[in-house]
N, C-alpha and C positions, 0 to 999 in steps of 0.2 A: 030307292034299291041300290045298292052300293056294287061297286064291281069288286072282282077277287083282287084287283092290283089296288086298290085303295091300301094306303097304308095305316090307318086305323084297324083293318082287318088283316093286316099281314101278322105273321110271327115275328117275335122279337128278333130273332137271329137276322131276318129277312129286312127289318126296318136297320139293323146295327150294321148291315153288309152297304148301306147306302151311306156312303161319306162323301162329301164334298169335296173336289179338288184342291190341292195347295195351291195357290200362287203366290209364287217366288216373285215378287216386281220388286223387291229390294238388293237383292244379291249382285244384280247386274250393276248397280250403281254405288253401292257400300263397298264391294269387295275390292274392286281398283283403286278405290279412295283410300282404303287400309292398308292396300299391298303399298302404296305410295309412301304412307307414315311410316310403315315397317321398313321401308328400303332408306328413308331419313335416320329412323335411328338406328338401324345397322351400320350406316355410314357415320354416325356420331359416338354412338357408343356400343360398339360390336359386341363387347363382354356382358351386357346386360340382357335380363329378361326383355321383351315387349308386351307389356298388358294393355290389353283390351277391356274396358267396361261398357256394358250395354244395358241401355233401361228401356221401357217403354210399356204402355198398358197393354191389360189382357186383350191376346188376341192380334198383337201389332205384326207379329212375325220373326220375334227375338230368337225362339229356336230353330226355325226354317233357316234363318239367316246365319244363326251361329253354328248350325251344321254344316252348312255349304263353304261357310269360313274355314272351320277347322280342316274339310278335306281338303281346301284349296291349299291351306298351309302345310299339311302332312304330307300329300301328296303331288302337288306343282311346286312346292317351297321346300319340301325336305325337312321342314321344323318339326321338332316336338312339340306337340300341342296338349294343354290342359284346359277342359271346359268345365266349369263347374256354377251352381246356381247358387243364388246368396241363400237359397232356400235349403242349401245342402251345409251352410255353414251355422252351426249351434254350438252352443257351451256344450261342455261334458256333464252329465247328470248332476254330479258332485260339484261342479262350479254354478252350474242353475239353482240347484237347491242353495246354496251358500247365498246368490244373489239374491233369491227372493226372502230368505230371512232376512237379509241385511237391510232390504227395502220391501217390508211386508205391509207398508201402506201402499205401495205402488202396484195394483193391478195388471198393469200391462209385462211387470217381469214375473210373475208366478207360476207361468208355464212357459215352457219353451216353443210352443207353437206346431206346427207340422212335424211329424219324424223326419229326418233327414240324417245326415253324418256332421258328426263335429268336425270341426277345423283339424283337428290333430290327425283323424283318422283320413283324411282327403291328403294330407299332406305326406303320411307315412304311405299311402298308394301310389302317389305323385313318387317318390324317393325309390318304391319296390320296383318302378316301371324302366329305372337307370340300367 
């Protein structure tokens, strides 16, 4: 006999509402380190942008860290900040089609992968915010 609280008997909405808490154990360590690197960069090259690349396995906390870092840079440091995912950077459709034709033997370039933004649209969006 199963209980009415059993997840297998719950409605899909009730199951979807049960989400684990996000544990941000990286920001307290990483953000101060990144801010120190930013200060060094600003002292050496104050007129140039500061780029940060972040990688990690799925579920490592990249999005959580980047969200906290972007907020810190915008709110606490007063810096214009652009966050983009490598998944957002694709060739335009015409360029992808051309690449696929030029390398017809290579199955890895026949499709662009998951939908996202082209690099051109990301840069146009960035310029429009100025």
